[in-house]
PDB file of N, CA, C and O in Angstrom:
ATOM      1  N   UNK A   1      16.542 -22.811 -22.544  1.00  0.00           N
ATOM      2  CA  UNK A   1      16.531 -21.542 -21.856  1.00  0.00           C
ATOM      3  C   UNK A   1      15.255 -20.789 -22.235  1.00  0.00           C
ATOM      4  O   UNK A   1      14.909 -20.680 -23.412  1.00  0.00           O
ATOM      5  N   UNK A   2      14.566 -20.276 -21.221  1.00  0.00           N
ATOM      6  CA  UNK A   2      13.330 -19.527 -21.446  1.00  0.00           C
ATOM      7  C   UNK A   2      13.638 -18.124 -21.946  1.00  0.00           C
ATOM      8  O   UNK A   2      14.597 -17.483 -21.517  1.00  0.00           O
ATOM      9  N   UNK A   3      12.814 -17.678 -22.846  1.00  0.00           N
ATOM     10  CA  UNK A   3      12.944 -16.317 -23.328  1.00  0.00           C
ATOM     11  C   UNK A   3      12.253 -15.350 -22.379  1.00  0.00           C
ATOM     12  O   UNK A   3      11.529 -15.767 -21.475  1.00  0.00           O
ATOM     13  N   UNK A   4      12.475 -14.086 -22.584  1.00  0.00           N
ATOM     14  CA  UNK A   4      11.874 -13.065 -21.732  1.00  0.00           C
ATOM     15  C   UNK A   4      10.349 -13.125 -21.787  1.00  0.00           C
ATOM     16  O   UNK A   4       9.683 -12.948 -20.766  1.00  0.00           O
ATOM     17  N   UNK A   5       9.804 -13.370 -22.951  1.00  0.00           N
ATOM     18  CA  UNK A   5       8.345 -13.462 -23.091  1.00  0.00           C
ATOM     19  C   UNK A   5       7.791 -14.631 -22.280  1.00  0.00           C
ATOM     20  O   UNK A   5       6.712 -14.515 -21.699  1.00  0.00           O
ATOM     21  N   UNK A   6       8.509 -15.757 -22.229  1.00  0.00           N
ATOM     22  CA  UNK A   6       8.060 -16.913 -21.455  1.00  0.00           C
ATOM     23  C   UNK A   6       8.072 -16.614 -19.958  1.00  0.00           C
ATOM     24  O   UNK A   6       7.157 -17.004 -19.234  1.00  0.00           O
ATOM     25  N   UNK A   7       9.102 -15.927 -19.506  1.00  0.00           N
ATOM     26  CA  UNK A   7       9.211 -15.594 -18.084  1.00  0.00           C
ATOM     27  C   UNK A   7       8.105 -14.623 -17.683  1.00  0.00           C
ATOM     28  O   UNK A   7       7.457 -14.808 -16.654  1.00  0.00           O
ATOM     29  N   UNK A   8       7.890 -13.591 -18.493  1.00  0.00           N
ATOM     30  CA  UNK A   8       6.886 -12.585 -18.163  1.00  0.00           C
ATOM     31  C   UNK A   8       5.463 -13.119 -18.286  1.00  0.00           C
ATOM     32  O   UNK A   8       4.562 -12.639 -17.599  1.00  0.00           O
ATOM     33  N   UNK A   9       5.254 -14.094 -19.142  1.00  0.00           N
ATOM     34  CA  UNK A   9       3.925 -14.670 -19.309  1.00  0.00           C
ATOM     35  C   UNK A   9       3.468 -15.364 -18.023  1.00  0.00           C
ATOM     36  O   UNK A   9       2.282 -15.335 -17.692  1.00  0.00           O
ATOM     37  N   UNK A  10       4.393 -15.982 -17.303  1.00  0.00           N
ATOM     38  CA  UNK A  10       4.054 -16.715 -16.091  1.00  0.00           C
ATOM     39  C   UNK A  10       4.026 -15.834 -14.844  1.00  0.00           C
ATOM     40  O   UNK A  10       3.629 -16.300 -13.776  1.00  0.00           O
ATOM     41  N   UNK A  11       4.433 -14.588 -14.956  1.00  0.00           N
ATOM     42  CA  UNK A  11       4.496 -13.683 -13.811  1.00  0.00           C
ATOM     43  C   UNK A  11       3.114 -13.108 -13.518  1.00  0.00           C
ATOM     44  O   UNK A  11       2.353 -12.792 -14.432  1.00  0.00           O
ATOM     45  N   UNK A  12       2.803 -12.978 -12.239  1.00  0.00           N
ATOM     46  CA  UNK A  12       1.530 -12.407 -11.806  1.00  0.00           C
ATOM     47  C   UNK A  12       1.737 -10.919 -11.522  1.00  0.00           C
ATOM     48  O   UNK A  12       2.441 -10.559 -10.578  1.00  0.00           O
ATOM     49  N   UNK A  13       1.129 -10.061 -12.331  1.00  0.00           N
ATOM     50  CA  UNK A  13       1.306  -8.624 -12.189  1.00  0.00           C
ATOM     51  C   UNK A  13       0.160  -7.959 -11.435  1.00  0.00           C
ATOM     52  O   UNK A  13       0.096  -6.730 -11.391  1.00  0.00           O
ATOM     53  N   UNK A  14      -0.733  -8.722 -10.850  1.00  0.00           N
ATOM     54  CA  UNK A  14      -1.850  -8.149 -10.110  1.00  0.00           C
ATOM     55  C   UNK A  14      -1.355  -7.505  -8.820  1.00  0.00           C
ATOM     56  O   UNK A  14      -0.386  -7.961  -8.211  1.00  0.00           O
ATOM     57  N   UNK A  15      -2.035  -6.442  -8.419  1.00  0.00           N
ATOM     58  CA  UNK A  15      -1.703  -5.750  -7.187  1.00  0.00           C
ATOM     59  C   UNK A  15      -2.168  -6.608  -6.010  1.00  0.00           C
ATOM     60  O   UNK A  15      -3.288  -7.118  -6.032  1.00  0.00           O
ATOM     61  N   UNK A  16      -1.327  -6.778  -4.980  1.00  0.00           N
ATOM     62  CA  UNK A  16      -1.746  -7.559  -3.809  1.00  0.00           C
ATOM     63  C   UNK A  16      -2.990  -6.944  -3.159  1.00  0.00           C
ATOM     64  O   UNK A  16      -3.182  -5.730  -3.214  1.00  0.00           O
ATOM     65  N   UNK A  17      -3.825  -7.772  -2.551  1.00  0.00           N
ATOM     66  CA  UNK A  17      -5.074  -7.261  -1.973  1.00  0.00           C
ATOM     67  C   UNK A  17      -4.853  -6.246  -0.854  1.00  0.00           C
ATOM     68  O   UNK A  17      -5.678  -5.352  -0.666  1.00  0.00           O
ATOM     69  N   UNK A  18      -3.751  -6.370  -0.106  1.00  0.00           N
ATOM     70  CA  UNK A  18      -3.474  -5.398   0.953  1.00  0.00           C
ATOM     71  C   UNK A  18      -3.284  -4.004   0.370  1.00  0.00           C
ATOM     72  O   UNK A  18      -3.799  -3.022   0.904  1.00  0.00           O
ATOM     73  N   UNK A  19      -2.542  -3.927  -0.724  1.00  0.00           N
ATOM     74  CA  UNK A  19      -2.290  -2.634  -1.359  1.00  0.00           C
ATOM     75  C   UNK A  19      -3.586  -2.059  -1.911  1.00  0.00           C
ATOM     76  O   UNK A  19      -3.856  -0.869  -1.746  1.00  0.00           O
ATOM     77  N   UNK A  20      -4.380  -2.881  -2.555  1.00  0.00           N
ATOM     78  CA  UNK A  20      -5.663  -2.411  -3.089  1.00  0.00           C
ATOM     79  C   UNK A  20      -6.553  -1.879  -1.971  1.00  0.00           C
ATOM     80  O   UNK A  20      -7.184  -0.833  -2.123  1.00  0.00           O
ATOM     81  N   UNK A  21      -6.605  -2.592  -0.854  1.00  0.00           N
ATOM     82  CA  UNK A  21      -7.469  -2.189   0.255  1.00  0.00           C
ATOM     83  C   UNK A  21      -7.007  -0.871   0.873  1.00  0.00           C
ATOM     84  O   UNK A  21      -7.834  -0.016   1.191  1.00  0.00           O
ATOM     85  N   UNK A  22      -5.701  -0.698   1.045  1.00  0.00           N
ATOM     86  CA  UNK A  22      -5.182   0.536   1.642  1.00  0.00           C
ATOM     87  C   UNK A  22      -5.428   1.723   0.719  1.00  0.00           C
ATOM     88  O   UNK A  22      -5.864   2.781   1.173  1.00  0.00           O
ATOM     89  N   UNK A  23      -5.155   1.558  -0.561  1.00  0.00           N
ATOM     90  CA  UNK A  23      -5.381   2.653  -1.510  1.00  0.00           C
ATOM     91  C   UNK A  23      -6.858   3.025  -1.580  1.00  0.00           C
ATOM     92  O   UNK A  23      -7.197   4.207  -1.656  1.00  0.00           O
ATOM     93  N   UNK A  24      -7.729   2.038  -1.555  1.00  0.00           N
ATOM     94  CA  UNK A  24      -9.170   2.308  -1.588  1.00  0.00           C
ATOM     95  C   UNK A  24      -9.625   3.022  -0.317  1.00  0.00           C
ATOM     96  O   UNK A  24     -10.444   3.939  -0.382  1.00  0.00           O
ATOM     97  N   UNK A  25      -9.101   2.608   0.840  1.00  0.00           N
ATOM     98  CA  UNK A  25      -9.447   3.242   2.111  1.00  0.00           C
ATOM     99  C   UNK A  25      -9.056   4.713   2.102  1.00  0.00           C
ATOM    100  O   UNK A  25      -9.852   5.575   2.472  1.00  0.00           O
ATOM    101  N   UNK A  26      -7.826   4.998   1.676  1.00  0.00           N
ATOM    102  CA  UNK A  26      -7.338   6.379   1.654  1.00  0.00           C
ATOM    103  C   UNK A  26      -8.139   7.209   0.654  1.00  0.00           C
ATOM    104  O   UNK A  26      -8.488   8.355   0.936  1.00  0.00           O
ATOM    105  N   UNK A  27      -8.427   6.643  -0.494  1.00  0.00           N
ATOM    106  CA  UNK A  27      -9.204   7.366  -1.506  1.00  0.00           C
ATOM    107  C   UNK A  27     -10.613   7.661  -0.994  1.00  0.00           C
ATOM    108  O   UNK A  27     -11.139   8.752  -1.214  1.00  0.00           O
ATOM    109  N   UNK A  28     -11.219   6.700  -0.318  1.00  0.00           N
ATOM    110  CA  UNK A  28     -12.592   6.850   0.169  1.00  0.00           C
ATOM    111  C   UNK A  28     -12.673   7.862   1.320  1.00  0.00           C
ATOM    112  O   UNK A  28     -13.576   8.698   1.338  1.00  0.00           O
ATOM    113  N   UNK A  29     -11.738   7.796   2.283  1.00  0.00           N
ATOM    114  CA  UNK A  29     -11.820   8.640   3.473  1.00  0.00           C
ATOM    115  C   UNK A  29     -11.131   9.993   3.326  1.00  0.00           C
ATOM    116  O   UNK A  29     -11.556  10.971   3.941  1.00  0.00           O
ATOM    117  N   UNK A  30     -10.077  10.061   2.521  1.00  0.00           N
ATOM    118  CA  UNK A  30      -9.293  11.295   2.435  1.00  0.00           C
ATOM    119  C   UNK A  30      -9.247  11.883   1.030  1.00  0.00           C
ATOM    120  O   UNK A  30      -8.693  12.966   0.842  1.00  0.00           O
ATOM    121  N   UNK A  31      -9.808  11.208   0.050  1.00  0.00           N
ATOM    122  CA  UNK A  31      -9.789  11.649  -1.346  1.00  0.00           C
ATOM    123  C   UNK A  31      -8.371  12.036  -1.772  1.00  0.00           C
ATOM    124  O   UNK A  31      -8.145  13.112  -2.326  1.00  0.00           O
ATOM    125  N   UNK A  32      -7.428  11.141  -1.504  1.00  0.00           N
ATOM    126  CA  UNK A  32      -6.020  11.380  -1.827  1.00  0.00           C
ATOM    127  C   UNK A  32      -5.414  10.090  -2.366  1.00  0.00           C
ATOM    128  O   UNK A  32      -5.926   8.994  -2.139  1.00  0.00           O
ATOM    129  N   UNK A  33      -4.318  10.254  -3.081  1.00  0.00           N
ATOM    130  CA  UNK A  33      -3.580   9.105  -3.601  1.00  0.00           C
ATOM    131  C   UNK A  33      -2.321   8.895  -2.767  1.00  0.00           C
ATOM    132  O   UNK A  33      -1.666   9.854  -2.359  1.00  0.00           O
ATOM    133  N   UNK A  34      -1.995   7.643  -2.520  1.00  0.00           N
ATOM    134  CA  UNK A  34      -0.774   7.289  -1.803  1.00  0.00           C
ATOM    135  C   UNK A  34      -0.057   6.194  -2.579  1.00  0.00           C
ATOM    136  O   UNK A  34      -0.656   5.489  -3.392  1.00  0.00           O
ATOM    137  N   UNK A  35       1.223   6.070  -2.313  1.00  0.00           N
ATOM    138  CA  UNK A  35       1.942   4.925  -2.864  1.00  0.00           C
ATOM    139  C   UNK A  35       2.168   3.945  -1.721  1.00  0.00           C
ATOM    140  O   UNK A  35       2.472   4.343  -0.596  1.00  0.00           O
ATOM    141  N   UNK A  36       2.019   2.674  -2.020  1.00  0.00           N
ATOM    142  CA  UNK A  36       2.108   1.629  -1.005  1.00  0.00           C
ATOM    143  C   UNK A  36       3.123   0.600  -1.465  1.00  0.00           C
ATOM    144  O   UNK A  36       3.059   0.103  -2.590  1.00  0.00           O
ATOM    145  N   UNK A  37       4.065   0.285  -0.577  1.00  0.00           N
ATOM    146  CA  UNK A  37       5.094  -0.705  -0.860  1.00  0.00           C
ATOM    147  C   UNK A  37       4.960  -1.838   0.145  1.00  0.00           C
ATOM    148  O   UNK A  37       4.849  -1.607   1.349  1.00  0.00           O
ATOM    149  N   UNK A  38       4.971  -3.041  -0.354  1.00  0.00           N
ATOM    150  CA  UNK A  38       4.791  -4.222   0.475  1.00  0.00           C
ATOM    151  C   UNK A  38       6.135  -4.913   0.663  1.00  0.00           C
ATOM    152  O   UNK A  38       6.823  -5.217  -0.311  1.00  0.00           O
ATOM    153  N   UNK A  39       6.507  -5.161   1.911  1.00  0.00           N
ATOM    154  CA  UNK A  39       7.717  -5.911   2.230  1.00  0.00           C
ATOM    155  C   UNK A  39       7.307  -7.133   3.051  1.00  0.00           C
ATOM    156  O   UNK A  39       6.122  -7.359   3.295  1.00  0.00           O
ATOM    157  N   UNK A  40       8.285  -7.904   3.466  1.00  0.00           N
ATOM    158  CA  UNK A  40       7.977  -9.151   4.165  1.00  0.00           C
ATOM    159  C   UNK A  40       7.194  -8.923   5.456  1.00  0.00           C
ATOM    160  O   UNK A  40       6.215  -9.619   5.724  1.00  0.00           O
ATOM    161  N   UNK A  41       7.629  -7.944   6.256  1.00  0.00           N
ATOM    162  CA  UNK A  41       6.977  -7.708   7.543  1.00  0.00           C
ATOM    163  C   UNK A  41       6.366  -6.320   7.681  1.00  0.00           C
ATOM    164  O   UNK A  41       5.736  -6.024   8.697  1.00  0.00           O
ATOM    165  N   UNK A  42       6.542  -5.472   6.684  1.00  0.00           N
ATOM    166  CA  UNK A  42       6.040  -4.109   6.779  1.00  0.00           C
ATOM    167  C   UNK A  42       5.278  -3.700   5.524  1.00  0.00           C
ATOM    168  O   UNK A  42       5.447  -4.279   4.451  1.00  0.00           O
ATOM    169  N   UNK A  43       4.451  -2.704   5.689  1.00  0.00           N
ATOM    170  CA  UNK A  43       3.779  -2.033   4.579  1.00  0.00           C
ATOM    171  C   UNK A  43       4.119  -0.557   4.718  1.00  0.00           C
ATOM    172  O   UNK A  43       3.819   0.058   5.741  1.00  0.00           O
ATOM    173  N   UNK A  44       4.745   0.012   3.694  1.00  0.00           N
ATOM    174  CA  UNK A  44       5.129   1.416   3.711  1.00  0.00           C
ATOM    175  C   UNK A  44       4.116   2.216   2.907  1.00  0.00           C
ATOM    176  O   UNK A  44       3.850   1.920   1.742  1.00  0.00           O
ATOM    177  N   UNK A  45       3.561   3.229   3.546  1.00  0.00           N
ATOM    178  CA  UNK A  45       2.569   4.095   2.917  1.00  0.00           C
ATOM    179  C   UNK A  45       3.177   5.484   2.803  1.00  0.00           C
ATOM    180  O   UNK A  45       3.558   6.081   3.809  1.00  0.00           O
ATOM    181  N   UNK A  46       3.269   6.001   1.582  1.00  0.00           N
ATOM    182  CA  UNK A  46       3.849   7.321   1.341  1.00  0.00           C
ATOM    183  C   UNK A  46       2.780   8.252   0.804  1.00  0.00           C
ATOM    184  O   UNK A  46       2.044   7.916  -0.123  1.00  0.00           O
ATOM    185  N   UNK A  47       2.710   9.439   1.411  1.00  0.00           N
ATOM    186  CA  UNK A  47       1.762  10.454   0.967  1.00  0.00           C
ATOM    187  C   UNK A  47       2.480  11.758   0.691  1.00  0.00           C
ATOM    188  O   UNK A  47       3.592  11.973   1.174  1.00  0.00           O
ATOM    189  N   UNK A  48       1.854  12.627  -0.078  1.00  0.00           N
ATOM    190  CA  UNK A  48       2.484  13.880  -0.495  1.00  0.00           C
ATOM    191  C   UNK A  48       2.556  14.931   0.608  1.00  0.00           C
ATOM    192  O   UNK A  48       3.494  15.729   0.626  1.00  0.00           O
ATOM    193  N   UNK A  49       1.601  14.953   1.517  1.00  0.00           N
ATOM    194  CA  UNK A  49       1.583  16.024   2.510  1.00  0.00           C
ATOM    195  C   UNK A  49       1.733  15.468   3.924  1.00  0.00           C
ATOM    196  O   UNK A  49       1.347  14.337   4.219  1.00  0.00           O
ATOM    197  N   UNK A  50       2.309  16.305   4.783  1.00  0.00           N
ATOM    198  CA  UNK A  50       2.506  15.907   6.172  1.00  0.00           C
ATOM    199  C   UNK A  50       1.173  15.748   6.892  1.00  0.00           C
ATOM    200  O   UNK A  50       1.029  14.878   7.751  1.00  0.00           O
ATOM    201  N   UNK A  51       0.206  16.579   6.546  1.00  0.00           N
ATOM    202  CA  UNK A  51      -1.093  16.478   7.218  1.00  0.00           C
ATOM    203  C   UNK A  51      -1.801  15.171   6.866  1.00  0.00           C
ATOM    204  O   UNK A  51      -2.422  14.548   7.726  1.00  0.00           O
ATOM    205  N   UNK A  52      -1.707  14.759   5.611  1.00  0.00           N
ATOM    206  CA  UNK A  52      -2.305  13.480   5.214  1.00  0.00           C
ATOM    207  C   UNK A  52      -1.639  12.327   5.948  1.00  0.00           C
ATOM    208  O   UNK A  52      -2.322  11.459   6.492  1.00  0.00           O
ATOM    209  N   UNK A  53      -0.321  12.312   5.966  1.00  0.00           N
ATOM    210  CA  UNK A  53       0.405  11.213   6.611  1.00  0.00           C
ATOM    211  C   UNK A  53       0.130  11.192   8.110  1.00  0.00           C
ATOM    212  O   UNK A  53       0.015  10.117   8.698  1.00  0.00           O
ATOM    213  N   UNK A  54       0.024  12.363   8.736  1.00  0.00           N
ATOM    214  CA  UNK A  54      -0.295  12.417  10.166  1.00  0.00           C
ATOM    215  C   UNK A  54      -1.675  11.834  10.447  1.00  0.00           C
ATOM    216  O   UNK A  54      -1.854  11.093  11.413  1.00  0.00           O
ATOM    217  N   UNK A  55      -2.641  12.163   9.611  1.00  0.00           N
ATOM    218  CA  UNK A  55      -3.978  11.592   9.782  1.00  0.00           C
ATOM    219  C   UNK A  55      -3.978  10.089   9.539  1.00  0.00           C
ATOM    220  O   UNK A  55      -4.687   9.351  10.222  1.00  0.00           O
ATOM    221  N   UNK A  56      -3.197   9.635   8.580  1.00  0.00           N
ATOM    222  CA  UNK A  56      -3.109   8.195   8.331  1.00  0.00           C
ATOM    223  C   UNK A  56      -2.484   7.472   9.514  1.00  0.00           C
ATOM    224  O   UNK A  56      -2.897   6.364   9.855  1.00  0.00           O
ATOM    225  N   UNK A  57      -1.491   8.094  10.142  1.00  0.00           N
ATOM    226  CA  UNK A  57      -0.876   7.489  11.332  1.00  0.00           C
ATOM    227  C   UNK A  57      -1.917   7.289  12.431  1.00  0.00           C
ATOM    228  O   UNK A  57      -1.935   6.262  13.109  1.00  0.00           O
ATOM    229  N   UNK A  58      -2.776   8.285  12.592  1.00  0.00           N
ATOM    230  CA  UNK A  58      -3.804   8.187  13.630  1.00  0.00           C
ATOM    231  C   UNK A  58      -4.823   7.092  13.327  1.00  0.00           C
ATOM    232  O   UNK A  58      -5.411   6.522  14.246  1.00  0.00           O
ATOM    233  N   UNK A  59      -5.032   6.800  12.064  1.00  0.00           N
ATOM    234  CA  UNK A  59      -5.999   5.756  11.698  1.00  0.00           C
ATOM    235  C   UNK A  59      -5.295   4.462  11.286  1.00  0.00           C
ATOM    236  O   UNK A  59      -5.797   3.719  10.443  1.00  0.00           O
ATOM    237  N   UNK A  60      -4.144   4.200  11.876  1.00  0.00           N
ATOM    238  CA  UNK A  60      -3.362   3.013  11.543  1.00  0.00           C
ATOM    239  C   UNK A  60      -4.099   1.707  11.789  1.00  0.00           C
ATOM    240  O   UNK A  60      -4.023   0.785  10.976  1.00  0.00           O
ATOM    241  N   UNK A  61      -4.808   1.623  12.901  1.00  0.00           N
ATOM    242  CA  UNK A  61      -5.551   0.386  13.223  1.00  0.00           C
ATOM    243  C   UNK A  61      -6.654   0.127  12.202  1.00  0.00           C
ATOM    244  O   UNK A  61      -6.871  -1.012  11.788  1.00  0.00           O
ATOM    245  N   UNK A  62      -7.346   1.187  11.801  1.00  0.00           N
ATOM    246  CA  UNK A  62      -8.402   1.029  10.803  1.00  0.00           C
ATOM    247  C   UNK A  62      -7.821   0.601   9.459  1.00  0.00           C
ATOM    248  O   UNK A  62      -8.427  -0.195   8.741  1.00  0.00           O
ATOM    249  N   UNK A  63      -6.644   1.131   9.120  1.00  0.00           N
ATOM    250  CA  UNK A  63      -5.982   0.726   7.881  1.00  0.00           C
ATOM    251  C   UNK A  63      -5.614  -0.753   7.921  1.00  0.00           C
ATOM    252  O   UNK A  63      -5.790  -1.468   6.935  1.00  0.00           O
ATOM    253  N   UNK A  64      -5.101  -1.211   9.067  1.00  0.00           N
ATOM    254  CA  UNK A  64      -4.750  -2.622   9.196  1.00  0.00           C
ATOM    255  C   UNK A  64      -5.989  -3.506   9.078  1.00  0.00           C
ATOM    256  O   UNK A  64      -5.941  -4.559   8.443  1.00  0.00           O
ATOM    257  N   UNK A  65      -7.082  -3.089   9.677  1.00  0.00           N
ATOM    258  CA  UNK A  65      -8.327  -3.862   9.569  1.00  0.00           C
ATOM    259  C   UNK A  65      -8.834  -3.883   8.140  1.00  0.00           C
ATOM    260  O   UNK A  65      -9.271  -4.922   7.644  1.00  0.00           O
ATOM    261  N   UNK A  66      -8.775  -2.728   7.473  1.00  0.00           N
ATOM    262  CA  UNK A  66      -9.250  -2.651   6.087  1.00  0.00           C
ATOM    263  C   UNK A  66      -8.414  -3.536   5.175  1.00  0.00           C
ATOM    264  O   UNK A  66      -8.937  -4.148   4.244  1.00  0.00           O
ATOM    265  N   UNK A  67      -7.113  -3.605   5.443  1.00  0.00           N
ATOM    266  CA  UNK A  67      -6.222  -4.415   4.619  1.00  0.00           C
ATOM    267  C   UNK A  67      -6.231  -5.879   5.038  1.00  0.00           C
ATOM    268  O   UNK A  67      -5.780  -6.742   4.285  1.00  0.00           O
ATOM    269  N   UNK A  68      -6.739  -6.163   6.226  1.00  0.00           N
ATOM    270  CA  UNK A  68      -6.758  -7.538   6.712  1.00  0.00           C
ATOM    271  C   UNK A  68      -5.360  -8.069   6.969  1.00  0.00           C
ATOM    272  O   UNK A  68      -5.047  -9.208   6.622  1.00  0.00           O
ATOM    273  N   UNK A  69      -4.519  -7.243   7.578  1.00  0.00           N
ATOM    274  CA  UNK A  69      -3.134  -7.634   7.803  1.00  0.00           C
ATOM    275  C   UNK A  69      -2.704  -7.280   9.219  1.00  0.00           C
ATOM    276  O   UNK A  69      -3.310  -6.430   9.871  1.00  0.00           O
ATOM    277  N   UNK A  70      -1.651  -7.943   9.687  1.00  0.00           N
ATOM    278  CA  UNK A  70      -1.053  -7.600  10.971  1.00  0.00           C
ATOM    279  C   UNK A  70       0.382  -7.103  10.790  1.00  0.00           C
ATOM    280  O   UNK A  70       1.136  -7.006  11.759  1.00  0.00           O
ATOM    281  N   UNK A  71       0.754  -6.793   9.561  1.00  0.00           N
ATOM    282  CA  UNK A  71       2.089  -6.255   9.290  1.00  0.00           C
ATOM    283  C   UNK A  71       2.213  -4.853   9.864  1.00  0.00           C
ATOM    284  O   UNK A  71       1.225  -4.133  10.000  1.00  0.00           O
ATOM    285  N   UNK A  72       3.435  -4.480  10.197  1.00  0.00           N
ATOM    286  CA  UNK A  72       3.709  -3.149  10.717  1.00  0.00           C
ATOM    287  C   UNK A  72       3.532  -2.126   9.600  1.00  0.00           C
ATOM    288  O   UNK A  72       4.017  -2.322   8.485  1.00  0.00           O
ATOM    289  N   UNK A  73       2.837  -1.034   9.906  1.00  0.00           N
ATOM    290  CA  UNK A  73       2.649   0.037   8.934  1.00  0.00           C
ATOM    291  C   UNK A  73       3.709   1.106   9.162  1.00  0.00           C
ATOM    292  O   UNK A  73       3.906   1.566  10.287  1.00  0.00           O
ATOM    293  N   UNK A  74       4.385   1.494   8.095  1.00  0.00           N
ATOM    294  CA  UNK A  74       5.394   2.547   8.134  1.00  0.00           C
ATOM    295  C   UNK A  74       4.880   3.679   7.259  1.00  0.00           C
ATOM    296  O   UNK A  74       4.476   3.458   6.117  1.00  0.00           O
ATOM    297  N   UNK A  75       4.898   4.900   7.806  1.00  0.00           N
ATOM    298  CA  UNK A  75       4.371   6.052   7.077  1.00  0.00           C
ATOM    299  C   UNK A  75       5.512   6.981   6.702  1.00  0.00           C
ATOM    300  O   UNK A  75       6.403   7.248   7.509  1.00  0.00           O
ATOM    301  N   UNK A  76       5.475   7.474   5.462  1.00  0.00           N
ATOM    302  CA  UNK A  76       6.511   8.376   4.962  1.00  0.00           C
ATOM    303  C   UNK A  76       5.860   9.567   4.279  1.00  0.00           C
ATOM    304  O   UNK A  76       4.804   9.456   3.657  1.00  0.00           O
ATOM    305  N   UNK A  77       6.521  10.707   4.413  1.00  0.00           N
ATOM    306  CA  UNK A  77       6.068  11.916   3.738  1.00  0.00           C
ATOM    307  C   UNK A  77       6.859  12.050   2.452  1.00  0.00           C
ATOM    308  O   UNK A  77       8.086  11.949   2.463  1.00  0.00           O
ATOM    309  N   UNK A  78       6.173  12.275   1.349  1.00  0.00           N
ATOM    310  CA  UNK A  78       6.824  12.420   0.046  1.00  0.00           C
ATOM    311  C   UNK A  78       6.537  11.229  -0.835  1.00  0.00           C
ATOM    312  O   UNK A  78       6.277  10.129  -0.348  1.00  0.00           O
ATOM    313  N   UNK A  79       6.585  11.452  -2.132  1.00  0.00           N
ATOM    314  CA  UNK A  79       6.293  10.365  -3.071  1.00  0.00           C
ATOM    315  C   UNK A  79       7.540   9.729  -3.529  1.00  0.00           C
ATOM    316  O   UNK A  79       7.498   8.792  -4.326  1.00  0.00           O
TER     317      UNK A  79
END
């Protein structure tokens, strides 16, 4: 039986490239932080303000290009 240290040693804790790209895009264009959750077919982007999330919705295609993905983007207000 593997111990907890053995299991965690083999786990990859790096952030997926889609998440890195989306966070970098938002930081570069809006100087804001967002939380990004990756699911099988969707990427959920949560921001603190309604104005930020509304602007992100309008630039959804650019976000998909920056992330290099065709997953559906879901936008949420609140962290």
